N, C-alpha and C positions, 0 to 999 in steps of 0.2 A: 503494501500499499505504500506506503509511503514512496519519498523524493532526495538528494541532500547534499561550498568550499568552504573551510573553517579558518576564519578571521580571533583573531584577536585571543592567543592564546602564546602567554608567556615562556614557553618552553622550547630545547631546543628539537630545530626540524627534524629528528632522524626520520630513516624507513619508514618506519610506522607509524611514525605520524603522519604522513605523506602518503602510506598505505590508507590509513585511514581520510584523509581527504580526498583520496581518489574516491573509497568509497561512498562515500556521503553524499558527493555528487554526482556518483550515478544512481543512488538511490533517487533522487531530486528527478533525473531526466529521466527515470522510467515511471513519472509518474507524469511527464508533460509530453513524451512520446508515443505512443501506442500504437505504433505500425501494423498492420496484419502481417503477421508471418507463418508459415507450416507448420505448424508443430511438428506431423509425422516426419519431419525432418531429425529432427530432435528424435522423437520415442515412439514404438508404433503406437496405433491410433487404438490398439484394443486400453491404451494405459490409458488412454481419455476417458471413457465412456465414463457416465454419470454411473455415480453408486452413490446407495443410500446413506454412506457412511460419511459425502463430501455435502448433504444436503444440511446439516448442522452447521459447517464449516463456511457454505456459500449464504447463508441465513445470517451469521456473526459478519461475514464482510457485506451484504448490502444494508445492515444497522450502520456499520460505519461510514459508509459514502452516502447512507442518509442523514446521521448524525451533522445538526446544525450548527454545534459546538461541539469538540471536542479536545480532551489534553491530550498529549501522548509523552512520556520520558523514555528516551532508551542509553543502553549501556553496549555501546560496542568495547569486545575485550578479544584481545590477541591471546588464541590458546597455548603458544611459545613462549611469550614474556609473560602473561599474567597483566599486561597493562591495559587500562580501561580508558574508554575518553566518554563523556557523558553529552546528551542532546536534550534542550527540547521542543519542542512541539505542539503551535495550536493550530488547530482547525476552524473557521467562521465561514460558514455559509463558503461563496466561491473562492473563500481568502487561505494562505497557507504560509506559518508563521514558523520561524525556521531558523535555531540558536546552539553554539557549542557553549555546554553552560560558563564558560568565562565572556562569552565576546556577544555582539552584536545581536539582536532582532535581523533576518532576513523576510522577504516579503515574498509569495512567489502563487502564481493562480494554485487553485486546488484541483487534482484531479483524481476519479476514481480509483477505487486499488481494481484491476481487469479481472474480470468472473471469465470473459471470452475473449480469447482472441483466433482471428481467421474463422470464425464461427463453431470454433469447438474448445469444450472449456480447459479455465487455465487452472484449475485444481483438481488434483486427482490426486490416485495413490493412498487415499485415506483411512487412518485405521482408528479405531478408538482404542484407546488406552488407560481406561479407568477410569477412576473418579477421584477426588482430590479435594481440600479448601484451601480460600486465599482469604482471608480472616474471615470473615462469618459464612462465606461464602459458599458454597457446592457446587464444585466447578467438574465438568466434563472433559476428558484430556483429550484430545487427536494427534497424531502428527498427519502431514500428509505434505504433497509436492505444490508447487504453486510457476509457474511459467510464467515470467515478465521477461518480454521480446529483448530491454536492455541488459539483461541479469544471466539471460538462459534459463536453466530450473533451477531454487532454494527450497530447499528444506525447511519446514516448521514443526514445530510443537506449539500447541494452544491450546489456552485455559478459556472456556465457554463457560459463562455463569447458566447451573442448573436454570434458573427464574428468569432471568432477562432476554436469553439464547446471542448476548454481548461476551466478546472478546473481552476477557481481563488482563489474560499477558498471552503472548506469545515469544519463542524463543526462535531467530532467522537462523541457517548455517548452510554450508556450501555457496554457489556462485563463483563468478570470478578469481575471490578472494578464499582458497577451503582453510585457511588460520586464524577465521576470526567466528565467534558468535555474537549474536546483537540483541537483546533482549529488549524489548516493547511493552510498556506496563500504560493501559487506556484507564482514559476515567471521562466521562459522559457530559461534560458539562454540568452548572452552568459556567462559562469560560472566565477566569480572571479579566479586568481591564485588557483589553488588547494592545499592545508596544506601538507607540509611535513609531513608524514606519513612512517615508516620501513616497507614498506612492507612484511618484512621478519616477524611481529607482525602479521599480516592476519588471522583476527578471523575464523579459523574454525567450522563447529560442531563437539562433539563429537562421537567419533565411538561407 
């Protein structure tokens, strides 16, 4: 779902920092560019057949896309070094705000998380992994794969609130950078006061 350059960090820009920057930029682009790509070139068509196990995940993504307000905190951790990077995300109607935890807010057009690519399900290989608790909420746990045109196939573990059907957490791995995992935590509004960002610098994809 989500899209995301890193600014305002007063630390040495070593290789891990550069890779984190590239990864989060890719996350931004994935939500801005959703070209039609033939999934059959990556995975056999049978893997993309809709299944009952995928329906709660698709429903949870629908709820994300439909939310007028949503707050997301994410932590990207490199498995080799254990180094972590923290990010804040705010979704407000057609606007998406993002920042490195220590940096300024940036503003982007909001784009939905894709459920179909080239007419085929982008969410597949869904497996129910049991139940758990997050705070006072009972959650159903799923593993699944999600195809993003700019990221190939990403692997997810999702915790879905049994009452609301919404994601409370997801953990992402895989893709072009296999040495990291990103944990996302969701809060569905109301948002805090939106940051002051000059909309004249609203990022647009290059022509």
